C-alpha positions as CSV (number, residue, x, y, z in Angstrom):
1,M,-128.7,-40.4,15.1
2,T,-125.8,-41.3,13.0
3,D,-122.5,-41.6,14.8
4,L,-119.3,-41.8,12.7
5,S,-116.9,-41.6,15.6
6,S,-116.0,-45.1,15.4
7,I,-114.5,-44.7,11.8
8,I,-113.5,-41.1,11.8
9,K,-110.4,-41.0,14.0
10,A,-108.0,-38.4,15.0
11,Y,-106.2,-38.3,11.7
12,D,-108.2,-40.3,9.0
13,V,-111.2,-42.4,8.3
14,R,-111.1,-46.3,8.6
15,G,-113.6,-48.9,9.0
16,V,-115.0,-52.2,7.7
17,V,-116.8,-52.2,4.2
18,P,-119.7,-51.9,3.7
19,Q,-120.9,-52.2,7.4
20,E,-119.1,-49.2,8.6
21,L,-117.8,-47.4,5.5
22,S,-120.4,-47.8,2.8
23,P,-120.8,-45.8,-0.4
24,A,-123.5,-43.8,1.4
25,V,-121.1,-42.8,4.0
26,A,-118.4,-42.0,1.5
27,R,-120.8,-39.8,-0.3
28,A,-121.7,-37.9,2.8
29,I,-117.9,-37.5,3.8
30,G,-117.3,-36.3,0.3
31,E,-120.1,-33.6,0.5
32,A,-119.0,-32.7,4.1
33,F,-115.4,-32.4,3.0
34,A,-116.3,-30.1,0.2
35,A,-118.6,-28.1,2.3
36,A,-116.5,-27.9,5.5
37,V,-113.1,-27.6,4.2
38,V,-112.7,-27.1,0.5
39,V,-115.3,-24.3,-0.4
40,P,-114.8,-22.2,2.7
41,E,-110.9,-22.0,2.0
42,G,-111.6,-21.0,-1.7
43,G,-111.0,-24.4,-3.3
44,S,-112.5,-25.4,-6.5
45,R,-111.3,-29.1,-6.8
46,V,-110.3,-32.3,-5.1
47,V,-107.9,-34.9,-6.3
48,V,-108.7,-38.4,-5.4
49,G,-106.9,-41.7,-5.5
50,H,-107.3,-45.1,-4.3
51,D,-105.1,-48.3,-3.5
52,M,-105.7,-51.8,-4.7
53,R,-108.6,-52.9,-2.5
54,D,-111.6,-54.0,-4.5
55,S,-113.8,-51.6,-2.5
56,G,-111.7,-48.6,-3.8
57,P,-113.4,-47.7,-7.1
58,G,-117.0,-47.8,-5.7
59,L,-116.1,-45.7,-2.7
60,V,-114.3,-43.1,-4.9
61,E,-117.3,-42.8,-7.2
62,A,-119.6,-42.2,-4.2
63,F,-117.2,-39.7,-2.6
64,A,-116.9,-37.9,-6.0
65,E,-120.8,-37.6,-6.0
66,G,-120.6,-35.9,-2.7
67,V,-117.9,-33.5,-3.6
68,T,-119.3,-32.6,-6.9
69,S,-122.8,-31.9,-5.4
70,R,-121.2,-28.8,-3.8
71,G,-119.9,-27.6,-7.1
72,V,-116.4,-28.7,-6.6
73,D,-114.6,-30.6,-9.3
74,V,-113.0,-34.0,-8.8
75,V,-109.8,-35.1,-10.5
76,R,-109.4,-38.9,-10.3
77,I,-105.9,-40.3,-10.5
78,G,-106.8,-43.9,-10.2
79,L,-104.5,-46.4,-8.5
80,C,-101.8,-44.7,-6.6
81,S,-99.8,-44.9,-3.3
82,T,-100.6,-42.4,-0.6
83,D,-97.4,-40.4,-1.3
84,G,-98.6,-40.4,-4.9
85,L,-101.9,-38.7,-3.7
86,Y,-99.7,-36.3,-1.8
87,F,-97.6,-35.6,-5.0
88,A,-100.8,-34.9,-6.8
89,S,-102.2,-32.6,-4.2
90,G,-98.8,-30.7,-3.9
91,S,-98.2,-30.4,-7.7
92,L,-101.8,-29.6,-8.6
93,D,-102.4,-27.3,-5.5
94,A,-105.6,-29.2,-4.7
95,A,-107.2,-30.7,-1.8
96,G,-106.9,-34.4,-1.8
97,A,-108.5,-37.7,-0.6
98,M,-106.8,-41.1,-0.6
99,F,-108.9,-44.2,-0.3
100,T,-106.8,-46.7,1.6
101,A,-106.8,-48.6,5.0
102,S,-102.9,-49.0,4.8
103,H,-101.9,-52.2,6.4
104,N,-105.3,-53.2,7.5
105,P,-106.9,-56.6,6.5
106,A,-108.8,-56.5,3.2
107,R,-112.3,-56.0,4.8
108,Y,-111.2,-52.5,5.6
109,N,-110.9,-49.3,3.7
110,G,-110.5,-45.7,4.7
111,I,-109.9,-42.1,3.6
112,K,-106.9,-39.8,4.2
113,L,-107.9,-36.2,3.6
114,C,-105.6,-33.2,3.0
115,R,-105.7,-29.6,2.0
116,P,-103.9,-28.3,-1.0
117,G,-100.1,-28.8,-0.9
118,A,-100.7,-32.0,1.0
119,R,-101.5,-30.0,4.3
120,P,-103.1,-32.5,6.8
121,V,-106.7,-32.5,7.8
122,G,-107.1,-33.9,11.4
123,Q,-109.5,-33.9,14.3
124,D,-108.4,-30.3,15.3
125,T,-108.0,-29.0,11.8
126,G,-111.4,-29.6,10.2
127,L,-112.0,-33.5,10.4
128,A,-114.3,-33.0,13.5
129,R,-116.5,-30.6,11.5
130,V,-116.4,-33.1,8.6
131,R,-117.7,-35.7,10.8
132,E,-120.5,-33.7,12.3
133,L,-121.7,-32.6,8.8
134,A,-121.5,-35.9,7.3
135,E,-123.5,-37.4,10.2
136,G,-126.3,-34.7,9.6
137,L,-126.4,-35.5,5.9
138,L,-126.9,-39.2,6.6
139,D,-129.6,-38.4,9.2
140,A,-131.4,-36.3,6.7
141,G,-131.5,-39.1,4.3
142,A,-130.6,-36.9,1.4
143,A,-127.8,-34.5,0.3
144,G,-127.8,-30.9,1.1
145,D,-127.9,-29.1,4.5
146,G,-129.9,-25.9,3.5
147,A,-127.0,-24.4,1.3
148,G,-129.2,-24.2,-1.7
149,P,-128.8,-25.7,-5.2
150,V,-125.3,-25.3,-6.9
151,E,-124.0,-26.2,-10.4
152,P,-122.5,-29.7,-10.0
153,G,-118.7,-30.0,-10.3
154,A,-117.0,-31.9,-13.1
155,V,-115.1,-35.2,-12.9
156,S,-111.9,-35.7,-14.9
157,D,-109.2,-38.4,-15.0
158,V,-105.5,-37.9,-15.1
159,D,-102.4,-40.2,-14.9
160,L,-99.6,-38.7,-12.7
161,L,-97.5,-41.8,-12.0
162,G,-94.8,-40.8,-14.5
163,E,-94.6,-37.1,-13.1
164,Y,-94.5,-38.6,-9.5
165,A,-91.6,-40.9,-10.4
166,A,-89.7,-38.2,-12.2
167,F,-90.2,-35.8,-9.3
168,L,-88.8,-38.1,-6.9
169,R,-85.8,-38.9,-9.0
170,S,-85.0,-35.1,-9.2
171,L,-84.7,-35.1,-5.4
172,V,-82.3,-37.9,-5.0
173,D,-80.0,-38.9,-7.9
174,V,-79.0,-42.6,-7.9
175,S,-78.0,-42.7,-11.5
176,G,-74.3,-42.7,-10.7
177,V,-74.2,-45.2,-7.8
178,R,-72.3,-48.6,-8.0
179,P,-74.6,-51.4,-9.2
180,L,-76.9,-52.7,-6.5
181,K,-79.2,-55.8,-6.4
182,V,-82.4,-54.7,-4.5
183,V,-85.1,-57.2,-3.3
184,V,-88.4,-55.4,-2.9
185,D,-91.4,-56.9,-1.0
186,A,-94.5,-54.8,-2.2
187,G,-96.7,-57.0,0.0
188,N,-99.3,-57.1,-2.9
189,G,-99.6,-53.4,-2.2
190,M,-99.2,-50.2,-4.1
191,A,-95.3,-50.4,-4.2
192,G,-96.1,-53.1,-6.9
193,L,-97.1,-50.0,-9.0
194,T,-94.6,-47.5,-7.7
195,V,-91.5,-49.4,-7.5
196,P,-91.3,-50.3,-11.2
197,A,-92.0,-46.6,-12.0
198,V,-89.6,-45.1,-9.7
199,L,-86.7,-47.4,-9.5
200,G,-87.2,-49.2,-13.0
201,T,-88.3,-48.1,-16.3
202,A,-92.1,-48.6,-16.4
203,A,-92.9,-45.0,-16.3
204,G,-90.6,-44.2,-19.2
205,L,-87.6,-43.0,-17.2
206,A,-84.0,-43.9,-17.8
207,E,-82.6,-47.3,-16.5
208,L,-80.8,-47.0,-13.1
209,P,-77.9,-49.2,-12.0
210,L,-80.3,-51.3,-9.9
211,Q,-81.3,-54.8,-10.4
212,I,-84.8,-55.2,-8.8
213,V,-85.8,-58.6,-7.6
214,P,-89.6,-58.3,-7.0
215,L,-91.7,-60.1,-4.3
216,Y,-95.5,-60.0,-4.4
217,F,-95.8,-57.1,-6.9
218,E,-99.3,-58.3,-8.0
219,L,-101.8,-55.7,-6.7
220,D,-104.2,-57.8,-4.6
221,G,-106.2,-56.3,-1.8
222,T,-106.8,-59.6,-0.2
223,F,-103.0,-59.8,0.8
224,P,-102.6,-63.5,-0.1
225,N,-99.0,-63.8,1.0
226,H,-98.7,-61.8,4.1
227,E,-100.1,-58.8,5.8
228,A,-98.9,-55.6,4.2
229,N,-97.5,-54.4,7.5
230,P,-93.7,-54.6,7.7
231,L,-93.7,-53.3,11.3
232,E,-94.5,-56.9,12.3
233,P,-91.3,-58.9,12.2
234,A,-93.2,-62.0,10.8
235,N,-94.1,-59.9,7.7
236,L,-90.2,-59.4,6.9
237,V,-89.5,-63.0,7.0
238,D,-89.7,-63.5,3.3
239,L,-87.8,-60.6,2.3
240,Q,-85.0,-61.4,4.7
241,A,-84.8,-64.9,3.2
242,A,-84.8,-63.6,-0.4
243,V,-82.1,-61.0,0.3
244,V,-79.8,-63.7,1.5
245,A,-80.8,-66.3,-1.2
246,H,-80.3,-63.7,-4.0
247,E,-77.1,-62.3,-2.3
248,A,-78.6,-58.9,-2.7
249,D,-77.2,-55.6,-1.4
250,V,-80.4,-54.5,0.3
251,G,-84.0,-55.2,0.8
252,L,-87.0,-52.9,1.1
253,A,-90.4,-53.6,2.3
254,F,-93.5,-51.2,1.8
255,D,-96.9,-51.3,3.7
256,G,-100.1,-51.5,1.6
257,D,-100.3,-48.0,0.7
258,A,-96.6,-47.7,0.2
259,D,-96.1,-44.6,2.4
260,R,-93.8,-46.5,4.8
261,C,-90.5,-48.1,4.0
262,F,-88.6,-50.8,5.9
263,V,-85.0,-51.7,5.2
264,V,-83.1,-55.1,5.5
265,D,-79.3,-55.3,5.2
266,E,-77.3,-57.8,3.0
267,R,-77.4,-60.2,5.9
268,G,-81.1,-60.1,6.4
269,G,-80.9,-58.1,9.4
270,A,-83.6,-55.4,9.9
271,V,-82.3,-51.8,9.8
272,S,-84.2,-49.8,12.5
273,P,-86.2,-47.0,11.3
274,S,-84.2,-44.8,13.8
275,A,-81.1,-45.7,11.9
276,V,-82.7,-44.8,8.5
277,T,-83.8,-41.4,10.3
278,A,-80.3,-40.7,11.3
279,L,-78.7,-41.6,7.8
280,V,-81.3,-39.7,5.9
281,G,-81.1,-36.8,8.4
282,M,-77.4,-36.6,8.0
283,R,-77.8,-36.3,4.3
284,E,-80.3,-33.7,4.5
285,V,-78.2,-31.7,6.9
286,A,-75.2,-31.9,4.6
287,R,-77.3,-30.6,1.7
288,E,-78.6,-27.7,3.8
289,Q,-75.2,-26.8,5.0
290,A,-73.9,-26.9,1.4
291,A,-76.5,-24.3,0.5
292,G,-75.6,-22.1,3.5
293,R,-78.7,-23.0,5.6
294,T,-79.2,-24.4,9.1
295,A,-81.2,-27.5,8.9
296,T,-84.1,-28.3,11.2
297,I,-84.9,-31.9,11.7
298,I,-88.0,-33.4,13.4
299,H,-87.9,-36.6,15.5
300,N,-90.6,-38.2,17.5
301,L,-89.8,-39.3,21.2
302,I,-89.7,-42.8,20.4
303,T,-86.7,-42.7,17.8
304,S,-83.3,-43.7,19.1
305,R,-81.1,-41.3,21.2
306,A,-78.7,-41.8,18.2
307,V,-80.7,-39.4,16.1
308,P,-80.4,-36.3,18.4
309,D,-76.7,-37.6,19.2
310,L,-75.6,-37.8,15.8
311,L,-77.5,-34.9,14.2
312,G,-76.8,-32.7,17.4
313,A,-73.1,-33.0,16.5
314,T,-73.8,-30.9,13.4
315,D,-75.2,-27.4,13.4
316,A,-78.8,-28.8,12.8
317,H,-81.7,-27.7,15.1
318,L,-83.4,-30.7,16.4
319,V,-87.2,-30.7,17.4
320,R,-88.6,-33.6,19.5
321,T,-92.2,-34.2,19.0
322,R,-95.2,-36.4,19.9
323,V,-96.1,-39.5,17.8
324,G,-98.6,-39.1,14.9
325,H,-98.2,-38.4,11.3
326,S,-100.8,-35.5,11.1
327,F,-99.2,-33.8,14.1
328,I,-95.7,-34.3,12.7
329,K,-96.7,-32.8,9.3
330,T,-97.9,-29.7,11.1
331,E,-94.7,-29.4,13.1
332,M,-92.6,-29.9,9.9
333,A,-94.3,-26.9,8.3
334,T,-94.3,-24.9,11.6
335,H,-90.6,-25.2,11.7
336,D,-89.8,-25.4,8.1
337,A,-87.9,-28.6,8.8
338,V,-86.0,-30.2,5.9
339,F,-86.7,-33.8,7.2
340,G,-88.5,-35.7,10.0
341,G,-88.5,-39.3,11.0
342,E,-90.7,-41.6,13.2
343,H,-90.0,-44.8,14.7
344,S,-92.8,-46.4,12.6
345,A,-91.0,-45.8,9.4
346,H,-92.9,-42.6,8.2
347,Y,-90.2,-40.2,6.6
348,Y,-91.2,-36.6,6.0
349,F,-89.5,-34.2,3.5
350,R,-89.7,-30.4,3.2
351,D,-89.2,-30.9,-0.5
352,F,-92.1,-33.1,-0.6
353,W,-94.7,-30.6,0.8
354,F,-93.7,-31.6,4.4
355,A,-95.5,-34.9,3.8
356,D,-94.3,-38.5,4.3
357,T,-92.9,-40.7,1.5
358,G,-91.4,-44.0,1.9
359,M,-90.1,-44.2,-1.7
360,L,-88.1,-40.9,-1.3
361,A,-86.5,-42.4,2.0
362,A,-85.7,-45.5,-0.1
363,L,-83.9,-43.5,-2.7
364,H,-81.8,-41.9,0.1
365,V,-80.9,-45.3,1.4
366,L,-79.9,-46.5,-2.1
367,A,-77.8,-43.4,-2.8
368,A,-76.1,-43.6,0.7
369,L,-75.4,-47.4,0.0
370,G,-74.2,-46.9,-3.5
371,E,-72.0,-43.9,-3.1
372,Q,-69.6,-45.9,-0.8
373,P,-68.0,-49.4,-1.1
374,H,-69.2,-50.8,2.2
375,P,-72.2,-53.2,2.9
376,L,-75.3,-51.9,4.3
377,S,-74.8,-53.7,7.7
378,A,-71.6,-51.8,8.3
379,L,-73.3,-48.4,7.2
380,A,-76.1,-48.9,9.4
381,E,-74.1,-49.9,12.4
382,M,-72.7,-46.4,12.5
383,Y,-76.3,-45.1,13.1
384,T,-77.1,-47.8,15.7
385,P,-75.0,-47.4,18.7
386,Y,-77.6,-48.4,21.4
387,S,-79.8,-51.3,22.1
388,A,-83.5,-51.0,21.8
389,S,-86.5,-53.3,22.6
390,G,-89.0,-52.3,19.9
391,E,-92.5,-51.6,20.8
392,I,-94.1,-54.0,23.2
393,N,-97.8,-53.9,23.9
394,S,-99.5,-55.1,27.2
395,T,-103.2,-55.3,27.8
396,V,-104.3,-53.3,30.9
397,T,-107.6,-52.4,32.5
398,D,-106.5,-49.1,33.9
399,A,-103.6,-47.4,32.0
400,A,-103.3,-44.4,34.2
401,T,-103.0,-46.3,37.3
402,V,-100.2,-48.7,35.8
403,V,-98.2,-45.8,34.5
404,E,-98.4,-44.0,37.9
405,R,-97.1,-47.3,39.5
406,V,-94.1,-47.4,37.1
407,R,-93.5,-43.7,37.7
408,E,-93.4,-44.2,41.5
409,A,-91.1,-47.2,41.3
410,Y,-88.6,-45.6,39.0
411,T,-88.4,-42.0,40.4
412,R,-88.0,-43.6,44.0
413,A,-85.1,-45.9,42.6
414,Y,-83.5,-43.3,40.5
415,P,-84.3,-39.8,41.9
416,D,-82.0,-38.1,39.3
417,A,-84.0,-39.6,36.5
418,V,-85.9,-37.1,34.3
419,V,-89.6,-37.6,33.8
420,D,-91.5,-35.9,30.9
421,T,-95.1,-36.3,29.7
422,L,-95.0,-35.1,26.1
423,D,-96.6,-38.2,24.9
424,G,-97.5,-40.8,27.5
425,M,-94.6,-41.0,30.1
426,T,-90.9,-41.0,29.3
427,I,-88.3,-41.5,32.1
428,S,-84.8,-41.0,31.1
429,H,-81.5,-41.9,32.9
430,W,-79.0,-40.9,30.2
431,D,-77.0,-37.6,30.1
432,G,-73.6,-38.4,31.6
433,Q,-75.2,-41.0,33.9
434,H,-74.6,-44.7,34.3
435,P,-76.4,-47.0,33.6
436,Q,-77.7,-45.1,30.5
437,W,-81.4,-45.9,29.7
438,W,-84.7,-44.4,28.9
439,F,-88.2,-45.9,28.3
440,N,-91.5,-44.6,27.1
441,L,-95.1,-45.8,28.2
442,R,-97.9,-44.6,26.0
443,A,-101.6,-45.6,26.1
444,S,-103.3,-46.6,22.9
445,N,-106.0,-44.2,21.7
446,T,-108.2,-47.0,20.5
447,E,-107.4,-50.1,22.5
448,P,-106.8,-51.2,26.1
449,L,-103.1,-51.3,25.6
450,L,-99.9,-49.8,27.0
451,R,-97.1,-49.5,24.5
452,L,-93.6,-49.6,25.9
453,N,-90.3,-48.7,24.2
454,V,-87.0,-49.1,25.8
455,E,-83.5,-48.2,24.8
456,A,-80.2,-48.4,26.7
457,A,-76.4,-48.2,26.2
458,D,-76.0,-51.9,25.8
459,D,-78.1,-55.2,25.5
460,D,-77.7,-56.2,29.2
461,I,-79.1,-52.9,30.5
462,M,-81.9,-52.8,27.9
463,T,-82.9,-56.4,28.8
464,K,-83.0,-55.8,32.5
465,L,-84.9,-52.6,32.2
466,R,-87.4,-53.9,29.7
467,D,-88.1,-57.0,31.9
468,D,-88.4,-54.9,35.0
469,V,-90.9,-52.3,33.5
470,L,-92.9,-55.2,32.0
471,S,-93.2,-56.9,35.3
472,L,-94.6,-53.7,36.8
473,V,-96.9,-53.1,33.9
474,R,-98.3,-56.7,33.8
475,E,-98.5,-57.0,37.7
476,E,-102.2,-56.6,37.8
477,K,-102.6,-59.3,35.2
478,D,-100.5,-61.8,37.2
479,A,-102.3,-61.0,40.5
C-alpha cells in the first residue's frame, strides 16, 4: 500500500525528486486536490506556479493532468515566488498550488496548496484527505476512484508578475523616500525575478529612489553560491560583507521561494525578525488608527517580548499564537488581524489575503528607513531592547523526559515563574520581576530535536540562562 505520509506533512508536500515526489505522485496529488477540495467547494480552476528548480515544470505538467482529469481548469503562471502564487489565488479567486521546496537543497521539491483567496490547506483542513485519496489513486495504478468520466478541464497560461508588483506597490508607497542603496541577496532563488519587478522597472513600473545592488540574482535551483536559507547565519555572510563594501543603507536576503525576508543594517548587523515585526506592526497600527479602527496583531510565542511591549502601548489588540504558517494564516483570518509576524521572518498581512509575503515586509522596512534621516541600526535599536539567543537545536532521545527535567528544575528554583504549554513549554520570569527572562523548549515534529529560544533583559542574564538550560537539556548526552 502506498504511504505518502513521509512527504505530505502538516502544512505542505515536500520530498526528494523523483524518489519520493515523482510525476506520478504529483499527478495523483493534483487529482486528489481537485476531488477532495476544489470540486466539493464549488471551485472550477486551480492556479499553478513553480520556482526555479529544474524539476518544477515536469511536476507542474503532471499535477495539471491530475487536476484537469476531474474537470477542473488549470491556470499556469510559470515562474513565481510563493507570495506571487498567493497573489494569483487572491486576485483570481482560485485555488492554488505552488511547486517549491523553499530553502531545501536542490534534490527536493514540494507543493504548497491553498483555497481561493490564498486560504491555507493543512493537515486538519483538507490535506489529510488529499493524501488518503492520492494514495488510493496510486495503489489503483490509474486515475479515477469511481467518480465516473468527466469532461477534462482546460489549461491556460497567464503572466501576473506585473500585476503582482503593482499591487504590492499600491500597499506601501516608497516613491517619496530619500535615496537608498539596497543590497539584495536573492540566493539564486525567486527574488531574482521579483525584486527587479517590484523594486525596479523590469515589470514596467516607475523608477523608485532605490539603487539596487544585486547578489546572486541568476535563477538556479542548484544554489551554487550558498543555501537559500537566510535563517542560517552562514548564508548571510556574503550580504553582510557586500552591504559594508558598497556603503549601502540596508541589505535584504530572501529564501528560495522568496516568501521570507531577512534584513541587515548598514553596519552589516542582522536585524532580528522580531524587530521587523515590531516595526511593521507599529506602521500597520498607525494606519488602522488613522482610519478609526483598532488593529489586531498576531505574533507567535517565540517573538521578542518587545513586540507585545511596544504594540501593547498602543490600543492594538495582541494575539499570541503557536508557531506555524498555516496555523497563523487561520488565526489571522479568524481575528481579522491587520498584520502578523513570526521569528522565522514570515510576515502576514490582511491586505494580502492574510497570507505571508516577504516582499511587502521589505517595502515597509524601506519606507520606514527612507521616511526619516537616521541609519537602520539606530532605527532597529528602538525595536530591540532585549537580548535573545536565537534558536538552538539539541539532539535528544526522549524529548518529553528532558522537558520535564527542565520544568522541575526551574519551577523549583523560581516558584513564581509562569509555565505555559501553548507550543512546547514556555517558562517566564518577566512581569515586574528580576531577573527578567523567558525561554521556550519545543520538540521538532520531524527530527529528534529540542529547539530552545531564550530572551532576557540583558546579555549577562540571557547567556547564563541559555547555558543553564542547555546543560539540563544535554545532560543525558554528556552522561
